[in-house]
C-alpha positions, 0 to 999 in steps of 0.5 A: 312496656305495659304491665300485664298484671295492672288492672285494665284501664290503669295507665303506666303511671297508675292513672285510670283510663276515662270511662272505666267505672267500678260501682260509681268510682274509678279503679284505685290508682296503681291497682294490680290484679292478682293472677288467678289460677282458676282464670275463666280461660283455663278453668276446668271442673277438675281444677274447680274441685280443688279450689282453696276456699279457706276456712270459715265459721260454718266449715268446721274441722280445724286443719283436718280433711279439707277437700282442696288439700287432696291430690290434684284430679287427673284429666283422665279421671274415670267416672267411678273413682273407687269401689271399696269392700262393703260400700257403694261405689264412689262417683267422681264429681269432677269426672261427672260434671266434665262429662255432663256439662259444657262450661260457658266461658263467655259467662264465666269471663263476664262474671269474673270481670264483674266480680273483680270490679265488685271487690273494690267496694268494701261491702262486697269484699266479704261476700261468699262465692254463692252470694257473688254468683246470685248477685251477678245473675240478679243485677247483670244477667237479669237486669241489663240483658233484658233485650235478647235480640241484636240490631239485625233482629237475631236472638242473642242466646245466653241473655236472660231476663224476667223471673228466671230462677227456677230451682236452687238446692244442694245435691247433699239433700238427695241420696248420692254416691259422689265424692264431693257435693255441690250446690246448683242453681237453674235459671230459665227465661221467664215463662219457661215452666219445665226447669228439668229440661234445658232450653236455649236460654237455660243456665246452670250454675254450680258451686262445688264443695271443697271444704270440710263441713258441708255447711261451708267451703263452696267454690266459685260459680261455674256457669254451665250449659246443656244441649236443648231438650236434655236433663239439666241435672246429672244422675248422681247414683251408681248402679251395678251390672252383672256379666258372665265371665265366659262371654261378657253377656249381661245377666242382671243389674241392680240400682243399689249396692244393698240390693246387690249385696243381698244376692251375693253369696261370696265377694272374691276380694282378691279379684277387686279392681277400681270398679269391679269384682268377681262374685258368686251369687246365691242363685249359683254361678260366678260372675263379674260385678261392675259399678257404673253411673246410673243411666236413668 
């Protein structure tokens, strides 16, 4: 019986099937591929947000407070993870990415297969996930997928070519209320000049930080899509809405915790739950303050 853990192309006796090349050479005889808990077929943003990224020179902190050591994230994780007294509400990165993006499993599989083959080259073994993702786009999506029509002339969405990098940044560099930051890269077909809105070819690559120090410890690339015409990046700030305790009528909204705190006379902490708390405002009257993800 064939061994399911044996690398594709290796026969029962460890002999490579013809035609399977890895950076100019066959797969090592008898090589076995390790089972990956974050396989492309079942990876989720929640799992990716707890990926063990090990310890790195730039990911200081010793053995303390690495995000991947925290408890697993439940599938029903709400967008607002918590709201502690005297602080801004915290947005769950896993829940936000899940609600905002669709994982492109076709690209995820293609990258994973490519990355697995690349690791047989000694020069590629030390590459970070960020380097792997960038090189995959540069040498696979950009170089070998330049032809974007099939033999019937139909456009094959998902193939990229030309000068496709539009933006790259760390969400850490902007004000945010997330419980985990991430690096994002936005790729568009050559000639597309509005990188903030998705088109049919747009690919957004996300690398979630799961280490300790924000300078290191970023997970594998996650290849994402957005509906055509929609923003390619989510809003990463919380807002606060005041509603009447009598009939639920919305009374006011605030785009920051500090603005809300300025107008609050008393925080009734005995009423606080995960995303809301009752308040007495300086203008008079008691109401319910609820934290949510900003919609602008």
